[in-house]
N, C-alpha and C positions, 0 to 999 in steps of 0.2 A: 408651210404656213404661219400667217401673218400671226402674231403676238401680243406687241406694243402697238395699238391704234392710238390714231392724232385725231379729234376730230377736227377740220379745218371749215364748213359748215354743213347745214343741216335744215332742210327746209321741213322733215318728214321724217319717217319711220322708214319710206318707200325712198326718197330723195338726199340723198346726202355726197359727202368729199369726207374722204380719210388720207389720211396718211401713214404707215406704214415702217416700222423698223429696216424694209431695204434698202431703200430711200425709190418708193412709189409713193405713187398719189391714185386713190379707189376713187372713185366718180364711180355712184351708184340712181342710177336713174330705174323707178322701177325696176322692170327683167333686166333690166339693162345697163354692164358694169365695162367703163373701159379706165385703162390703164400707163399713166403718164408718166416719168420721175418726177419727180416732186420738186426737182433744183429747172423745170423746165414748166412749172407749173402759173408761176408769174406772168410769165411769157405770156403763155396762152391764152390765160385771163385778158388779159390787155387787146390780146391778138384779136381775142371771140369781141374783144367790146368795139374794138374798131370795125371788124367786119357783121359788127349786122348795124351798126348802121352804114353803111357802106352797101346791105343786100337795099336793109327798105328807101333805098334809090334805085338800082342797078340793079338789083331784085340776086346778082350774084358778086363774092363779092370769093378771090380762095391766095390763099400762098403758104411757102411749105407744112406750116403745121395747124393749120385751119381752113374751109368749105361751109361756106352759108351762100341756099342756093333760097332762095322764096319763090313761091308757085302763082300762079295768079290767082288760088284762092286764102293769099297767103298767110300761106303753112308751112314751116321751114326744116328744112332737108340739112341738121349740121349735120360737117364729117371734121373731128381731130384724129391729125393725122389715119389710123385704122376703124377707128370707131364711130358711129354713126346714131343720131336720132330720127325723128320723123316729130317732127313738132307742132301742136297749135303755136298761132300768138301766143297764148297767154305765157303757156309753160315757156317755150319760148326764153320771152322774158326773165321769168323766175328761174329758167337756166345759167344765163348768160346771168344777172342781179349773184345768182348765187354763187358762179366761178369767183368773182368778181371780190368777193367775200374771203373766198379761199386763199383767193390770188393776194390776196393783201392780209394773211394771216401772217404772224410774227416766225414762223418755223417759216410757209414758205418765199419769204421775203430774205431770210435767212439766207439759204438752198439758193435760193438766187443769186443771192449777191458772191458765196462761195460758188459756185457755177463762173460769174462773170472774173476774179479774180482769178480759175484757172486757167480759164480761155484766151490766147493770147489773142485772140479781132471777137469781134462778132458786127459778123453778114447782116448786112439789110439785106432784107428782101420783103417787095413790096408789097403791097394786095395787089391781084390781076383784075379786073373787071370788065365784061365785058363794054363794045363799043350801045349808045346812045340806042340805034336802030337793034340793038341783039332784045331778045322777048322768051321767054321765059314758059314753057308753054303745056 
């Protein structure tokens, strides 16, 4: 059980991001809870921002951390590791903004820098986008 929680970002009482003493970030969006290592939060937030921009152009963007799919009704499927959400456009933008705020929190930045210092090399994994003729129906 988590006893020491730190707010990283908050929209309201049903949509927020906190981290705990176990080094886990709890992303809460309504009844969905996604947990990720806090030392990966900044990277995931950055990847999500990039994926959102690519999905607007190509309808889908994916790498090892984040997948964003925008369907023909401009609704978004978002996958962060194994957790997924289906969001309307306004909610998707709120979610991306909330993740950016949490990723820029000093605690998330500190944990990310400690992870980077301890890892030998950071492997680049670019986003995969479909060919221009591909469409998501």
